[in-house]
KEMARLO-781217 format. One record per residue (C-alpha): residue number from 1; x, y, z. Coordinates in Angstrom, 2 decimals, padded with zeros to 5 digits. Example, Ala and Ser with C-alpha at 12.3 -4.5 7.8 and 13.67 -1.06 7.14 Angstrom:
<r dovo="1" u="012.30" v="-004.50" w="007.80"/>
<r dovo="2" u="013.67" v="-001.06" w="007.14"/>
This chain:
<r dovo="1" u="002.58" v="-000.71" w="-018.62"/>
<r dovo="2" u="005.66" v="-002.54" w="-019.86"/>
<r dovo="3" u="007.99" v="-002.25" w="-022.85"/>
<r dovo="4" u="005.78" v="-004.47" w="-025.00"/>
<r dovo="5" u="002.80" v="-002.21" w="-024.28"/>
<r dovo="6" u="004.92" v="000.85" w="-025.08"/>
<r dovo="7" u="005.92" v="-000.74" w="-028.39"/>
<r dovo="8" u="002.27" v="-000.87" w="-029.46"/>
<r dovo="9" u="001.70" v="002.65" w="-028.11"/>
<r dovo="10" u="004.51" v="003.88" w="-030.34"/>
<r dovo="11" u="002.70" v="002.29" w="-033.29"/>
<r dovo="12" u="-000.25" v="004.56" w="-032.57"/>
<r dovo="13" u="-002.45" v="002.13" w="-030.65"/>
<r dovo="14" u="-004.76" v="003.44" w="-027.94"/>
<r dovo="15" u="-003.75" v="002.71" w="-024.35"/>
<r dovo="16" u="-006.43" v="000.03" w="-024.05"/>
<r dovo="17" u="-005.54" v="-001.66" w="-027.33"/>
<r dovo="18" u="-001.82" v="-001.56" w="-026.51"/>
<r dovo="19" u="-002.58" v="-003.34" w="-023.23"/>
<r dovo="20" u="-004.88" v="-005.96" w="-024.76"/>
<r dovo="21" u="-002.94" v="-006.82" w="-027.93"/>
<r dovo="22" u="-000.13" v="-008.86" w="-026.27"/>
<r dovo="23" u="-002.76" v="-010.98" w="-024.50"/>
<r dovo="24" u="-004.52" v="-011.59" w="-027.83"/>
<r dovo="25" u="-001.22" v="-012.71" w="-029.36"/>
<r dovo="26" u="-000.75" v="-015.13" w="-026.46"/>
<r dovo="27" u="-004.23" v="-016.55" w="-027.00"/>
<r dovo="28" u="-003.61" v="-017.05" w="-030.73"/>
<r dovo="29" u="-000.20" v="-018.57" w="-029.97"/>
<r dovo="30" u="-001.85" v="-021.08" w="-027.65"/>
<r dovo="31" u="-004.51" v="-021.92" w="-030.24"/>
<r dovo="32" u="-001.81" v="-022.36" w="-032.88"/>
<r dovo="33" u="000.16" v="-024.71" w="-030.64"/>
<r dovo="34" u="-003.03" v="-026.66" w="-029.96"/>
<r dovo="35" u="-003.66" v="-027.02" w="-033.71"/>
<r dovo="36" u="-000.20" v="-028.38" w="-034.48"/>
<r dovo="37" u="-000.17" v="-030.76" w="-031.51"/>
<r dovo="38" u="-003.74" v="-032.01" w="-031.80"/>
<r dovo="39" u="-002.67" v="-035.22" w="-033.54"/>
<r dovo="40" u="-000.04" v="-036.02" w="-030.95"/>
<r dovo="41" u="-000.14" v="-039.73" w="-030.15"/>
<r dovo="42" u="-001.06" v="-040.01" w="-026.48"/>
<r dovo="43" u="-002.90" v="-043.24" w="-025.71"/>
<r dovo="44" u="-004.81" v="-042.04" w="-022.67"/>
<r dovo="45" u="-007.47" v="-039.64" w="-023.87"/>
<r dovo="46" u="-007.80" v="-037.75" w="-020.58"/>
<r dovo="47" u="-004.03" v="-037.20" w="-020.44"/>
<r dovo="48" u="-004.06" v="-035.87" w="-024.01"/>
<r dovo="49" u="-006.89" v="-033.46" w="-023.17"/>
<r dovo="50" u="-005.08" v="-032.16" w="-020.09"/>
<r dovo="51" u="-001.82" v="-031.77" w="-022.02"/>
<r dovo="52" u="-003.41" v="-029.92" w="-024.95"/>
<r dovo="53" u="-005.40" v="-027.68" w="-022.64"/>
<r dovo="54" u="-002.24" v="-026.78" w="-020.72"/>
<r dovo="55" u="-000.38" v="-026.01" w="-023.95"/>
<r dovo="56" u="-003.28" v="-023.83" w="-025.14"/>
<r dovo="57" u="-003.46" v="-021.61" w="-022.04"/>
<r dovo="58" u="000.25" v="-021.62" w="-021.14"/>
<r dovo="59" u="001.30" v="-018.52" w="-023.21"/>
<r dovo="60" u="-001.52" v="-016.42" w="-021.73"/>
<r dovo="61" u="-000.83" v="-017.53" w="-018.16"/>
<r dovo="62" u="002.91" v="-017.01" w="-018.53"/>
<r dovo="63" u="002.48" v="-013.48" w="-019.85"/>
<r dovo="64" u="-000.14" v="-012.72" w="-017.20"/>
<r dovo="65" u="002.21" v="-013.91" w="-014.43"/>
<r dovo="66" u="004.75" v="-011.27" w="-015.47"/>
<r dovo="67" u="002.32" v="-008.52" w="-016.51"/>
<r dovo="68" u="-000.98" v="-008.96" w="-014.65"/>
<r dovo="69" u="-004.20" v="-007.14" w="-015.50"/>
<r dovo="70" u="-005.58" v="-004.90" w="-012.78"/>
<r dovo="71" u="-009.17" v="-003.86" w="-012.24"/>
<r dovo="72" u="-008.31" v="-000.21" w="-012.87"/>
<r dovo="73" u="-007.04" v="-001.06" w="-016.36"/>
<r dovo="74" u="-010.48" v="-001.71" w="-017.77"/>
<r dovo="75" u="-012.89" v="-000.04" w="-015.36"/>
<r dovo="76" u="-012.92" v="003.75" w="-015.33"/>
<r dovo="77" u="-013.42" v="004.41" w="-011.64"/>
<r dovo="78" u="-012.43" v="008.07" w="-011.68"/>
<r dovo="79" u="-014.69" v="010.51" w="-009.84"/>
<r dovo="80" u="-016.07" v="013.91" w="-010.69"/>
<r dovo="81" u="-014.27" v="016.61" w="-008.79"/>
<r dovo="82" u="-016.08" v="019.24" w="-006.75"/>
<r dovo="83" u="-012.93" v="021.04" w="-005.73"/>
<r dovo="84" u="-013.13" v="024.79" w="-005.16"/>
<r dovo="85" u="-009.37" v="025.19" w="-005.71"/>
<r dovo="86" u="-008.24" v="027.26" w="-008.68"/>
<r dovo="87" u="-006.80" v="025.31" w="-011.60"/>
<r dovo="88" u="-005.20" v="026.59" w="-014.83"/>
<r dovo="89" u="-007.53" v="028.53" w="-017.10"/>
<r dovo="90" u="-006.97" v="026.30" w="-020.13"/>
<r dovo="91" u="-007.45" v="022.56" w="-020.43"/>
<r dovo="92" u="-004.84" v="020.93" w="-018.23"/>
<r dovo="93" u="-003.77" v="017.70" w="-016.61"/>
<r dovo="94" u="-002.57" v="018.27" w="-013.06"/>
<r dovo="95" u="-000.67" v="015.63" w="-011.14"/>
<r dovo="96" u="-000.72" v="016.12" w="-007.37"/>
<r dovo="97" u="002.29" v="014.58" w="-005.64"/>
<r dovo="98" u="004.30" v="014.50" w="-002.45"/>
<r dovo="99" u="008.04" v="015.32" w="-002.45"/>
<r dovo="100" u="009.25" v="011.81" w="-001.55"/>
<r dovo="101" u="006.44" v="009.48" w="-002.60"/>
<r dovo="102" u="007.78" v="006.50" w="-004.67"/>
<r dovo="103" u="004.55" v="006.18" w="-006.68"/>
<r dovo="104" u="004.72" v="009.90" w="-007.43"/>
<r dovo="105" u="008.16" v="009.42" w="-008.97"/>
<r dovo="106" u="006.74" v="006.62" w="-011.14"/>
<r dovo="107" u="004.04" v="008.96" w="-012.46"/>
<r dovo="108" u="006.69" v="010.96" w="-014.31"/>
<r dovo="109" u="007.38" v="008.09" w="-016.76"/>
<r dovo="110" u="003.66" v="007.88" w="-017.53"/>
<r dovo="111" u="003.28" v="011.63" w="-017.99"/>
<r dovo="112" u="006.30" v="011.77" w="-020.29"/>
<r dovo="113" u="004.68" v="009.14" w="-022.52"/>
<r dovo="114" u="001.40" v="011.10" w="-022.58"/>
<r dovo="115" u="003.31" v="014.26" w="-023.48"/>
<r dovo="116" u="005.22" v="012.39" w="-026.18"/>
<r dovo="117" u="001.94" v="011.18" w="-027.71"/>
<r dovo="118" u="000.18" v="014.53" w="-027.24"/>
<r dovo="119" u="002.73" v="017.38" w="-027.32"/>
<r dovo="120" u="000.05" v="020.07" w="-026.94"/>
<r dovo="121" u="-001.27" v="018.75" w="-023.61"/>
<r dovo="122" u="-000.53" v="021.05" w="-020.69"/>
<r dovo="123" u="000.74" v="018.99" w="-017.75"/>
<r dovo="124" u="001.25" v="020.49" w="-014.30"/>
<r dovo="125" u="002.80" v="019.02" w="-011.18"/>
<r dovo="126" u="001.51" v="020.27" w="-007.84"/>
<r dovo="127" u="004.04" v="019.32" w="-005.17"/>
<r dovo="128" u="002.32" v="019.44" w="-001.80"/>
<r dovo="129" u="004.31" v="020.01" w="001.37"/>
<r dovo="130" u="003.89" v="021.88" w="004.65"/>
<r dovo="131" u="007.59" v="022.75" w="004.52"/>
<r dovo="132" u="009.28" v="025.06" w="002.06"/>
<r dovo="133" u="011.08" v="023.12" w="-000.66"/>
<r dovo="134" u="014.17" v="023.99" w="-002.63"/>
<r dovo="135" u="014.21" v="023.30" w="-006.36"/>
<r dovo="136" u="016.64" v="020.43" w="-005.73"/>
<r dovo="137" u="014.66" v="018.62" w="-003.07"/>
<r dovo="138" u="012.72" v="015.41" w="-003.55"/>
<r dovo="139" u="010.72" v="015.01" w="-006.72"/>
<r dovo="140" u="011.35" v="018.62" w="-007.75"/>
<r dovo="141" u="014.82" v="017.74" w="-009.02"/>
<r dovo="142" u="013.57" v="015.10" w="-011.47"/>
<r dovo="143" u="010.37" v="016.61" w="-012.89"/>
<r dovo="144" u="011.13" v="017.44" w="-016.55"/>
<r dovo="145" u="011.19" v="021.08" w="-017.60"/>
<r dovo="146" u="008.38" v="020.44" w="-020.09"/>
<r dovo="147" u="005.99" v="020.23" w="-017.12"/>
<r dovo="148" u="004.89" v="023.21" w="-015.07"/>
<r dovo="149" u="005.77" v="022.79" w="-011.38"/>
<r dovo="150" u="003.79" v="024.48" w="-008.62"/>
<r dovo="151" u="004.82" v="024.14" w="-004.98"/>
<r dovo="152" u="001.69" v="024.00" w="-002.82"/>
<r dovo="153" u="002.00" v="024.79" w="000.88"/>
<r dovo="154" u="-001.75" v="024.48" w="001.57"/>
<r dovo="155" u="-001.27" v="020.83" w="002.42"/>
<r dovo="156" u="-004.63" v="020.38" w="004.18"/>
<r dovo="157" u="-006.59" v="021.64" w="001.18"/>
<r dovo="158" u="-004.58" v="019.46" w="-001.19"/>
<r dovo="159" u="-004.97" v="016.39" w="001.03"/>
<r dovo="160" u="-008.73" v="016.92" w="001.09"/>
<r dovo="161" u="-008.76" v="017.28" w="-002.70"/>
<r dovo="162" u="-006.96" v="013.98" w="-003.33"/>
<r dovo="163" u="-008.48" v="012.13" w="-000.36"/>
<r dovo="164" u="-004.94" v="011.64" w="000.99"/>
<r dovo="165" u="-004.07" v="009.41" w="-001.98"/>
<r dovo="166" u="-000.97" v="010.29" w="-004.01"/>
<r dovo="167" u="-000.35" v="010.72" w="-006.84"/>
<r dovo="168" u="-003.67" v="012.06" w="-008.05"/>
<r dovo="169" u="-004.41" v="012.91" w="-011.69"/>
<r dovo="170" u="-006.91" v="015.72" w="-012.39"/>
<r dovo="171" u="-008.26" v="017.08" w="-015.66"/>
<r dovo="172" u="-009.52" v="020.65" w="-015.56"/>
<r dovo="173" u="-010.82" v="023.41" w="-017.80"/>
<r dovo="174" u="-011.54" v="027.10" w="-017.32"/>
<r dovo="175" u="-010.01" v="027.01" w="-013.85"/>
<r dovo="176" u="-012.22" v="024.19" w="-012.55"/>
<r dovo="177" u="-011.37" v="020.58" w="-011.79"/>
<r dovo="178" u="-013.62" v="018.18" w="-013.69"/>
<r dovo="179" u="-012.51" v="014.63" w="-012.95"/>
<r dovo="180" u="-009.79" v="012.90" w="-010.99"/>
<r dovo="181" u="-008.16" v="009.51" w="-010.58"/>
<r dovo="182" u="-005.93" v="008.20" w="-007.82"/>
<r dovo="183" u="-002.96" v="005.93" w="-008.48"/>
<r dovo="184" u="-005.07" v="002.76" w="-008.34"/>
<r dovo="185" u="-007.65" v="004.15" w="-010.78"/>
<r dovo="186" u="-005.36" v="005.47" w="-013.50"/>
<r dovo="187" u="-005.59" v="002.45" w="-015.80"/>
<r dovo="188" u="-005.55" v="002.33" w="-019.58"/>
<r dovo="189" u="-009.25" v="003.24" w="-019.84"/>
<r dovo="190" u="-008.61" v="006.40" w="-017.82"/>
<r dovo="191" u="-005.60" v="007.30" w="-019.96"/>
<r dovo="192" u="-007.67" v="006.95" w="-023.13"/>
<r dovo="193" u="-010.34" v="009.18" w="-021.59"/>
<r dovo="194" u="-007.74" v="011.80" w="-020.67"/>
<r dovo="195" u="-006.38" v="011.91" w="-024.21"/>
<r dovo="196" u="-009.89" v="012.14" w="-025.68"/>
<r dovo="197" u="-010.66" v="015.02" w="-023.31"/>
<r dovo="198" u="-007.83" v="017.07" w="-024.77"/>
<r dovo="199" u="-008.75" v="016.23" w="-028.35"/>
<r dovo="200" u="-012.31" v="017.48" w="-027.95"/>
<r dovo="201" u="-012.95" v="021.09" w="-028.92"/>
């Protein structure tokens, strides 16, 4: 996600629509440029066709070069969880992280946006480590107070749960994990599904 996507999110768009809308604008911009330049006087027909085609697709390709689309954005590849670990009793989103994982730090920005859009969502951070951690070590010192932090020392159980892929995002209810996504799977389709999960009764 980038600042343009966040702009559309702040307007109330879904995650998927916020991701797609800038690309649609680029497509329409290219079509508009093609319309205004279609009567351009270029004697060689093949050269004119190549030029107009390039002008038409240029906005889309330029935007895509800076903000590419990933497979996980549009394909929900999350998996059902069969974990026997105890989760919070009420509907919750649990993010499983390591103390010094760069991608885990990045998850905080995403979770803050979800919390901003859905203030009632309960978000928990499970920080997994074999060693005891002080409150000022690693990721613990930057996780916002609006999230519940749990330090997990059962590292083997946690690693098995997330298939050794961090961060991992897990929705749960009544103490049971229901579905999870790793960092490569948490695209806009998954984020929309997570929000819908919490809006269902």
